[in-house]
Biopython code that builds the backbone (N, CA, C, O; Angstrom):
import numpy as np
from Bio.PDB.StructureBuilder import StructureBuilder

atoms = [
    (1, "MET", "N", (104.254, 109.542, 80.731)),
    (1, "MET", "CA", (103.304, 108.794, 80.544)),
    (1, "MET", "C", (103.650, 107.990, 78.872)),
    (1, "MET", "O", (104.160, 108.841, 78.144)),
    (2, "GLY", "N", (103.559, 107.170, 78.436)),
    (2, "GLY", "CA", (104.151, 106.697, 77.279)),
    (2, "GLY", "C", (102.771, 106.611, 76.302)),
    (2, "GLY", "O", (101.762, 106.739, 76.995)),
    (3, "ASN", "N", (102.561, 106.479, 75.275)),
    (3, "ASN", "CA", (101.075, 106.400, 74.411)),
    (3, "ASN", "C", (100.553, 105.244, 74.868)),
    (3, "ASN", "O", (99.353, 105.336, 75.127)),
    (4, "SER", "N", (101.013, 104.246, 75.047)),
    (4, "SER", "CA", (100.762, 102.885, 75.442)),
    (4, "SER", "C", (99.895, 102.873, 77.012)),
    (4, "SER", "O", (98.913, 102.201, 77.327)),
    (5, "ALA", "N", (100.744, 103.977, 77.897)),
    (5, "ALA", "CA", (99.854, 103.970, 78.908)),
    (5, "ALA", "C", (99.150, 105.003, 78.893)),
    (5, "ALA", "O", (98.162, 104.685, 79.555)),
    (6, "ILE", "N", (99.008, 106.193, 78.511)),
    (6, "ILE", "CA", (97.814, 106.940, 78.528)),
    (6, "ILE", "C", (96.855, 106.511, 77.733)),
    (6, "ILE", "O", (96.060, 107.444, 77.621)),
    (7, "ARG", "N", (96.311, 105.118, 76.795)),
    (7, "ARG", "CA", (95.797, 104.643, 75.754)),
    (7, "ARG", "C", (95.235, 103.531, 77.245)),
    (7, "ARG", "O", (94.107, 103.659, 77.720)),
    (8, "ASP", "N", (95.970, 102.791, 77.638)),
    (8, "ASP", "CA", (95.651, 101.853, 78.942)),
    (8, "ASP", "C", (94.829, 102.624, 79.869)),
    (8, "ASP", "O", (93.655, 102.388, 80.154)),
    (9, "HIS", "N", (95.417, 103.379, 80.222)),
    (9, "HIS", "CA", (94.596, 104.935, 81.235)),
    (9, "HIS", "C", (92.986, 105.228, 80.628)),
    (9, "HIS", "O", (91.986, 105.005, 81.310)),
    (10, "VAL", "N", (92.948, 105.732, 79.315)),
    (10, "VAL", "CA", (91.758, 105.806, 79.358)),
    (10, "VAL", "C", (90.657, 103.839, 79.014)),
    (10, "VAL", "O", (89.434, 103.777, 79.139)),
    (11, "VAL", "N", (91.294, 102.941, 78.725)),
    (11, "VAL", "CA", (90.569, 102.399, 78.403)),
    (11, "VAL", "C", (89.968, 101.781, 80.291)),
    (11, "VAL", "O", (88.825, 101.446, 80.604)),
    (12, "ASP", "N", (91.057, 101.822, 81.084)),
    (12, "ASP", "CA", (90.543, 101.441, 82.768)),
    (12, "ASP", "C", (89.779, 102.273, 83.114)),
    (12, "ASP", "O", (88.960, 101.816, 83.911)),
    (13, "GLU", "N", (89.594, 103.741, 82.795)),
    (13, "GLU", "CA", (88.713, 104.787, 82.911)),
    (13, "GLU", "C", (87.215, 104.639, 82.358)),
    (13, "GLU", "O", (86.195, 104.814, 83.025)),
    (14, "LEU", "N", (87.279, 104.325, 81.169)),
    (14, "LEU", "CA", (85.926, 104.003, 80.552)),
    (14, "LEU", "C", (85.507, 102.662, 81.202)),
    (14, "LEU", "O", (84.420, 102.617, 81.778)),
    (15, "ASN", "N", (86.334, 101.518, 81.147)),
    (15, "ASN", "CA", (85.318, 100.266, 81.865)),
    (15, "ASN", "C", (85.140, 100.314, 83.394)),
    (15, "ASN", "O", (84.532, 99.294, 83.720)),
    (16, "LYS", "N", (85.478, 101.239, 84.689)),
    (16, "LYS", "CA", (85.039, 101.330, 85.725)),
    (16, "LYS", "C", (83.862, 101.890, 85.088)),
    (16, "LYS", "O", (82.943, 101.088, 84.923)),
    (17, "ASN", "N", (83.663, 103.167, 84.663)),
    (17, "ASN", "CA", (82.574, 103.862, 84.110)),
    (17, "ASN", "C", (81.178, 102.678, 83.649)),
    (17, "ASN", "O", (79.972, 102.926, 83.617)),
    (18, "GLY", "N", (81.866, 101.433, 83.348)),
    (18, "GLY", "CA", (80.832, 100.666, 82.852)),
    (18, "GLY", "C", (80.861, 100.267, 81.123)),
    (18, "GLY", "O", (80.266, 99.378, 80.514)),
    (19, "ILE", "N", (81.722, 101.223, 80.695)),
    (19, "ILE", "CA", (81.956, 101.266, 79.064)),
    (19, "ILE", "C", (82.917, 100.298, 78.491)),
    (19, "ILE", "O", (84.141, 100.417, 78.459)),
    (20, "GLY", "N", (82.332, 99.508, 78.128)),
    (20, "GLY", "CA", (83.018, 98.355, 77.581)),
    (20, "GLY", "C", (84.581, 98.817, 76.194)),
    (20, "GLY", "O", (84.677, 99.081, 74.995)),
    (21, "THR", "N", (85.221, 98.707, 77.043)),
    (21, "THR", "CA", (86.410, 98.892, 75.839)),
    (21, "THR", "C", (87.739, 98.127, 75.832)),
    (21, "THR", "O", (88.271, 97.620, 76.819)),
    (22, "VAL", "N", (88.192, 98.121, 74.587)),
    (22, "VAL", "CA", (89.280, 97.218, 74.543)),
    (22, "VAL", "C", (90.766, 97.188, 73.455)),
    (22, "VAL", "O", (90.507, 97.605, 72.326)),
    (23, "VAL", "N", (91.529, 96.964, 73.565)),
    (23, "VAL", "CA", (92.478, 97.082, 72.882)),
    (23, "VAL", "C", (92.443, 96.329, 71.283)),
    (23, "VAL", "O", (92.635, 95.138, 71.528)),
    (24, "ASN", "N", (92.338, 96.436, 70.284)),
    (24, "ASN", "CA", (91.837, 94.902, 69.252)),
    (24, "ASN", "C", (92.800, 95.201, 68.248)),
    (24, "ASN", "O", (92.675, 94.384, 67.336)),
    (25, "TYR", "N", (93.733, 96.046, 68.017)),
    (25, "TYR", "CA", (95.049, 96.142, 67.370)),
    (25, "TYR", "C", (95.741, 96.722, 67.912)),
    (25, "TYR", "O", (95.837, 97.854, 68.387)),
    (26, "ARG", "N", (96.582, 95.361, 67.785)),
    (26, "ARG", "CA", (98.333, 95.779, 68.455)),
    (26, "ARG", "C", (99.195, 95.117, 66.545)),
    (26, "ARG", "O", (98.744, 94.513, 65.572)),
    (27, "ALA", "N", (100.532, 95.697, 66.914)),
    (27, "ALA", "CA", (102.184, 95.598, 66.212)),
    (27, "ALA", "C", (102.491, 94.195, 66.065)),
    (27, "ALA", "O", (103.255, 93.597, 66.823)),
    (28, "ILE", "N", (101.762, 93.566, 64.875)),
    (28, "ILE", "CA", (101.616, 92.197, 65.116)),
    (28, "ILE", "C", (103.198, 91.364, 65.373)),
    (28, "ILE", "O", (103.398, 90.319, 65.992)),
    (29, "HIS", "N", (104.248, 92.302, 64.612)),
    (29, "HIS", "CA", (105.449, 92.012, 64.707)),
    (29, "HIS", "C", (105.462, 92.140, 66.033)),
    (29, "HIS", "O", (106.644, 92.441, 66.198)),
    (30, "LEU", "N", (104.920, 92.122, 67.235)),
    (30, "LEU", "CA", (105.426, 92.487, 68.301)),
    (30, "LEU", "C", (105.235, 91.320, 69.060)),
    (30, "LEU", "O", (106.067, 90.905, 69.867)),
    (31, "LEU", "N", (104.036, 90.720, 68.793)),
    (31, "LEU", "CA", (103.330, 89.452, 69.327)),
    (31, "LEU", "C", (104.268, 88.222, 69.508)),
    (31, "LEU", "O", (104.963, 87.986, 68.519)),
    (32, "SER", "N", (104.405, 87.502, 70.434)),
    (32, "SER", "CA", (105.150, 86.400, 70.941)),
    (32, "SER", "C", (105.365, 85.487, 69.742)),
    (32, "SER", "O", (106.569, 85.340, 69.533)),
    (33, "TYR", "N", (104.635, 84.867, 68.939)),
    (33, "TYR", "CA", (104.793, 84.021, 68.495)),
    (33, "TYR", "C", (106.527, 84.829, 66.870)),
    (33, "TYR", "O", (107.679, 84.411, 66.755)),
    (34, "PHE", "N", (105.713, 86.125, 65.942)),
    (34, "PHE", "CA", (106.369, 86.553, 64.995)),
    (34, "PHE", "C", (107.727, 87.167, 65.509)),
    (34, "PHE", "O", (108.570, 87.495, 64.673)),
    (35, "ALA", "N", (108.026, 87.372, 67.175)),
    (35, "ALA", "CA", (108.925, 88.245, 67.632)),
    (35, "ALA", "C", (109.281, 86.416, 67.494)),
    (35, "ALA", "O", (109.791, 85.968, 66.467)),
    (36, "LYS", "N", (109.096, 85.957, 68.103)),
    (36, "LYS", "CA", (110.664, 84.317, 68.325)),
    (36, "LYS", "C", (111.013, 83.655, 67.406)),
    (36, "LYS", "O", (112.155, 83.207, 67.305)),
    (37, "ALA", "N", (109.739, 83.400, 66.247)),
    (37, "ALA", "CA", (109.984, 82.599, 65.226)),
    (37, "ALA", "C", (110.891, 84.287, 64.095)),
    (37, "ALA", "O", (111.707, 84.086, 63.196)),
    (38, "LEU", "N", (110.622, 85.093, 64.340)),
    (38, "LEU", "CA", (111.270, 86.285, 62.972)),
    (38, "LEU", "C", (111.978, 86.944, 63.107)),
    (38, "LEU", "O", (112.677, 87.506, 62.264)),
    (39, "GLY", "N", (111.966, 87.096, 64.907)),
    (39, "GLY", "CA", (112.953, 88.002, 65.047)),
    (39, "GLY", "C", (113.087, 89.430, 65.010)),
    (39, "GLY", "O", (113.989, 90.263, 64.930)),
    (40, "TYR", "N", (111.599, 89.379, 65.117)),
    (40, "TYR", "CA", (111.375, 91.303, 64.496)),
    (40, "TYR", "C", (111.239, 91.954, 66.829)),
    (40, "TYR", "O", (110.938, 91.502, 67.934)),
    (41, "ARG", "N", (111.664, 93.044, 66.237)),
    (41, "ARG", "CA", (112.080, 93.988, 67.702)),
    (41, "ARG", "C", (111.094, 95.297, 67.645)),
    (41, "ARG", "O", (111.017, 95.915, 66.583)),
    (42, "ARG", "N", (110.394, 95.688, 68.705)),
    (42, "ARG", "CA", (110.165, 97.013, 68.834)),
    (42, "ARG", "C", (111.386, 98.279, 68.078)),
    (42, "ARG", "O", (112.576, 98.498, 68.307)),
    (43, "GLY", "N", (110.492, 98.836, 67.220)),
    (43, "GLY", "CA", (111.536, 99.555, 66.844)),
    (43, "GLY", "C", (111.399, 99.012, 65.006)),
    (43, "GLY", "O", (111.056, 99.945, 64.280)),
    (44, "ASP", "N", (111.517, 98.319, 64.631)),
    (44, "ASP", "CA", (111.314, 97.277, 63.528)),
    (44, "ASP", "C", (110.046, 98.371, 62.115)),
    (44, "ASP", "O", (110.274, 98.802, 60.985)),
    (45, "PHE", "N", (108.797, 98.406, 63.021)),
    (45, "PHE", "CA", (107.728, 98.565, 61.717)),
    (45, "PHE", "C", (107.430, 99.979, 63.156)),
    (45, "PHE", "O", (106.741, 99.772, 64.154)),
    (46, "PRO", "N", (108.083, 101.176, 62.880)),
    (46, "PRO", "CA", (107.798, 101.953, 64.144)),
    (46, "PRO", "C", (105.845, 102.921, 63.823)),
    (46, "PRO", "O", (105.291, 103.612, 64.678)),
    (47, "ASN", "N", (105.387, 102.681, 62.687)),
    (47, "ASN", "CA", (104.001, 102.904, 62.145)),
    (47, "ASN", "C", (103.237, 102.011, 62.969)),
    (47, "ASN", "O", (102.406, 102.399, 63.790)),
    (48, "ALA", "N", (103.632, 100.377, 62.660)),
    (48, "ALA", "CA", (102.580, 99.794, 62.946)),
    (48, "ALA", "C", (102.441, 99.535, 64.828)),
    (48, "ALA", "O", (101.589, 98.966, 65.512)),
    (49, "GLU", "N", (103.520, 100.146, 65.117)),
    (49, "GLU", "CA", (104.082, 100.324, 66.670)),
    (49, "GLU", "C", (103.364, 101.458, 67.583)),
    (49, "GLU", "O", (103.135, 101.301, 68.782)),
    (50, "ARG", "N", (103.053, 102.579, 66.869)),
    (50, "ARG", "CA", (102.810, 103.929, 67.098)),
    (50, "ARG", "C", (101.056, 103.847, 66.899)),
    (50, "ARG", "O", (100.221, 104.490, 67.536)),
    (51, "ILE", "N", (100.871, 103.074, 66.059)),
    (51, "ILE", "CA", (99.558, 102.611, 65.667)),
    (51, "ILE", "C", (98.910, 101.917, 66.580)),
    (51, "ILE", "O", (97.765, 102.226, 66.911)),
    (52, "GLY", "N", (99.663, 100.729, 67.183)),
    (52, "GLY", "CA", (99.352, 99.636, 68.075)),
    (52, "GLY", "C", (99.187, 100.241, 69.543)),
    (52, "GLY", "O", (98.256, 99.769, 70.195)),
    (53, "ASP", "N", (100.133, 101.428, 70.272)),
    (53, "ASP", "CA", (99.941, 101.823, 71.163)),
    (53, "ASP", "C", (99.272, 102.926, 71.725)),
    (53, "ASP", "O", (99.496, 103.543, 72.766)),
    (54, "GLU", "N", (98.074, 103.126, 70.519)),
    (54, "GLU", "CA", (97.602, 104.197, 70.704)),
    (54, "GLU", "C", (96.010, 104.352, 70.145)),
    (54, "GLU", "O", (95.308, 105.363, 70.138)),
    (55, "THR", "N", (95.682, 102.913, 69.655)),
    (55, "THR", "CA", (94.219, 102.653, 69.140)),
    (55, "THR", "C", (93.848, 102.077, 70.164)),
    (55, "THR", "O", (94.695, 101.405, 70.754)),
    (56, "LEU", "N", (92.392, 102.152, 70.741)),
    (56, "LEU", "CA", (91.571, 101.613, 70.938)),
    (56, "LEU", "C", (89.886, 101.437, 70.498)),
    (56, "LEU", "O", (89.256, 102.244, 69.815)),
    (57, "SER", "N", (89.496, 100.492, 70.933)),
    (57, "SER", "CA", (88.104, 100.358, 70.453)),
    (57, "SER", "C", (87.151, 100.891, 71.167)),
    (57, "SER", "O", (87.435, 100.791, 72.361)),
    (58, "LEU", "N", (85.618, 101.689, 70.894)),
    (58, "LEU", "CA", (85.386, 102.413, 71.787)),
    (58, "LEU", "C", (83.870, 101.498, 71.019)),
    (58, "LEU", "O", (83.892, 100.845, 69.976)),
    (59, "PRO", "N", (82.595, 101.750, 71.988)),
    (59, "PRO", "CA", (81.274, 100.944, 71.417)),
    (59, "PRO", "C", (80.305, 101.863, 71.492)),
    (59, "PRO", "O", (79.573, 102.378, 72.338)),
    (60, "PHE", "N", (80.709, 101.947, 69.410)),
    (60, "PHE", "CA", (79.813, 102.203, 69.385)),
    (60, "PHE", "C", (79.351, 101.238, 67.784)),
    (60, "PHE", "O", (80.115, 100.473, 67.195)),
    (61, "TYR", "N", (77.930, 101.565, 67.378)),
    (61, "TYR", "CA", (77.364, 100.645, 66.604)),
    (61, "TYR", "C", (75.981, 101.670, 65.873)),
    (61, "TYR", "O", (75.740, 102.783, 66.342)),
    (62, "PRO", "N", (75.293, 101.177, 64.870)),
    (62, "PRO", "CA", (74.783, 101.972, 64.365)),
    (62, "PRO", "C", (73.042, 101.828, 64.630)),
    (62, "PRO", "O", (72.261, 102.166, 63.740)),
    (63, "THR", "N", (72.679, 101.421, 65.629)),
    (63, "THR", "CA", (71.543, 101.831, 66.447)),
    (63, "THR", "C", (71.545, 101.709, 68.052)),
    (63, "THR", "O", (70.941, 100.983, 68.841)),
    (64, "MET", "N", (72.432, 102.678, 68.178)),
    (64, "MET", "CA", (73.147, 102.784, 69.630)),
    (64, "MET", "C", (72.172, 104.011, 69.868)),
    (64, "MET", "O", (72.006, 104.652, 68.831)),
    (65, "PRO", "N", (71.611, 104.413, 70.761)),
    (65, "PRO", "CA", (70.753, 105.302, 71.195)),
    (65, "PRO", "C", (71.964, 106.748, 71.426)),
    (65, "PRO", "O", (73.016, 106.822, 72.061)),
    (66, "ILE", "N", (71.497, 107.368, 70.904)),
    (66, "ILE", "CA", (72.661, 109.185, 71.195)),
    (66, "ILE", "C", (72.648, 109.089, 72.245)),
    (66, "ILE", "O", (73.748, 108.610, 72.518)),
    (67, "HIS", "N", (71.697, 109.332, 73.797)),
    (67, "HIS", "CA", (72.100, 109.157, 75.071)),
    (67, "HIS", "C", (73.213, 108.633, 75.121)),
    (67, "HIS", "O", (74.143, 109.346, 75.498)),
    (68, "PHE", "N", (73.509, 107.079, 74.723)),
    (68, "PHE", "CA", (74.624, 106.270, 74.476)),
    (68, "PHE", "C", (76.068, 106.722, 74.442)),
    (68, "PHE", "O", (77.108, 106.841, 75.089)),
    (69, "VAL", "N", (75.268, 106.954, 72.885)),
    (69, "VAL", "CA", (76.748, 107.611, 72.288)),
    (69, "VAL", "C", (77.478, 108.551, 72.914)),
    (69, "VAL", "O", (78.706, 108.477, 72.956)),
    (70, "ASP", "N", (76.467, 109.995, 73.724)),
    (70, "ASP", "CA", (76.919, 111.149, 74.463)),
    (70, "ASP", "C", (77.909, 110.690, 76.183)),
    (70, "ASP", "O", (79.020, 111.014, 76.604)),
    (71, "VAL", "N", (76.711, 109.757, 76.778)),
    (71, "VAL", "CA", (77.734, 109.145, 77.701)),
    (71, "VAL", "C", (79.056, 108.787, 77.515)),
    (71, "VAL", "O", (79.951, 109.052, 78.318)),
    (72, "VAL", "N", (79.230, 108.057, 76.241)),
    (72, "VAL", "CA", (80.365, 107.389, 75.725)),
    (72, "VAL", "C", (81.631, 108.863, 75.560)),
    (72, "VAL", "O", (82.703, 108.978, 76.154)),
    (73, "THR", "N", (81.218, 109.485, 74.900)),
    (73, "THR", "CA", (81.793, 110.973, 74.346)),
    (73, "THR", "C", (82.342, 111.378, 75.563)),
    (73, "THR", "O", (83.516, 111.221, 75.900)),
    (74, "GLU", "N", (81.353, 111.962, 76.283)),
    (74, "GLU", "CA", (81.516, 112.586, 77.623)),
    (74, "GLU", "C", (82.826, 111.506, 78.820)),
    (74, "GLU", "O", (83.883, 111.867, 79.338)),
    (75, "THR", "N", (82.146, 110.244, 78.860)),
    (75, "THR", "CA", (83.654, 109.852, 79.989)),
    (75, "THR", "C", (84.600, 109.770, 79.075)),
    (75, "THR", "O", (85.655, 109.940, 79.687)),
    (76, "LEU", "N", (84.780, 109.637, 78.164)),
    (76, "LEU", "CA", (85.574, 109.674, 77.067)),
    (76, "LEU", "C", (86.350, 110.680, 77.360)),
    (76, "LEU", "O", (87.251, 110.492, 78.177)),
    (77, "ALA", "N", (86.225, 111.594, 76.934)),
    (77, "ALA", "CA", (86.534, 113.285, 77.411)),
    (77, "ALA", "C", (86.935, 113.527, 78.115)),
    (77, "ALA", "O", (87.692, 114.485, 77.962)),
    (78, "ARG", "N", (86.815, 112.801, 79.825)),
    (78, "ARG", "CA", (86.918, 113.314, 81.258)),
    (78, "ARG", "C", (88.452, 112.303, 80.776)),
    (78, "ARG", "O", (89.469, 112.845, 80.342)),
    (79, "ALA", "N", (88.327, 110.937, 80.953)),
    (79, "ALA", "CA", (89.179, 110.374, 80.643)),
    (79, "ALA", "C", (90.554, 110.617, 79.800)),
    (79, "ALA", "O", (91.494, 109.849, 80.008)),
    (80, "VAL", "N", (90.658, 111.447, 79.054)),
    (80, "VAL", "CA", (91.617, 111.277, 78.418)),
    (80, "VAL", "C", (91.996, 113.435, 79.061)),
    (80, "VAL", "O", (92.796, 114.295, 78.693)),
    (81, "SER", "N", (91.302, 113.400, 79.710)),
    (81, "SER", "CA", (91.954, 114.981, 80.198)),
    (81, "SER", "C", (92.892, 115.214, 81.859)),
    (81, "SER", "O", (93.574, 115.979, 82.540)),
    (82, "ALA", "N", (91.968, 113.291, 81.725)),
    (82, "ALA", "CA", (92.451, 113.483, 83.386)),
    (82, "ALA", "C", (94.470, 112.993, 83.515)),
    (82, "ALA", "O", (95.051, 113.051, 84.599)),
]
sb = StructureBuilder()
sb.init_structure("model")
sb.init_model(0)
sb.init_chain("A")
sb.init_seg("    ")
for serial, (resi, resn, name, xyz) in enumerate(atoms, 1):
    if name == "N":
        sb.init_residue(resn, " ", resi, " ")
    sb.init_atom(name, np.array(xyz, "f"), 0.0, 1.0, " ", f" {name:<3s}", serial, name[0])
structure = sb.get_structure()
């Protein structure tokens, strides 16, 4: 399973458990506009691609009750180990 497939699996598992998780950061050069207009391809910016393939946004905020932090982290640990 590739990095983005692992990330997507974790996102799916968290979402199934009622934890809103999304992918906010993608390698910009691979978005259709930049790929078509400027001819960028996978491999042109490997660090941006790695970050885009592995990053997800978790629901954490300053006033989040500690119980919810525990639920998110425990669910994340289970999703990652699955």
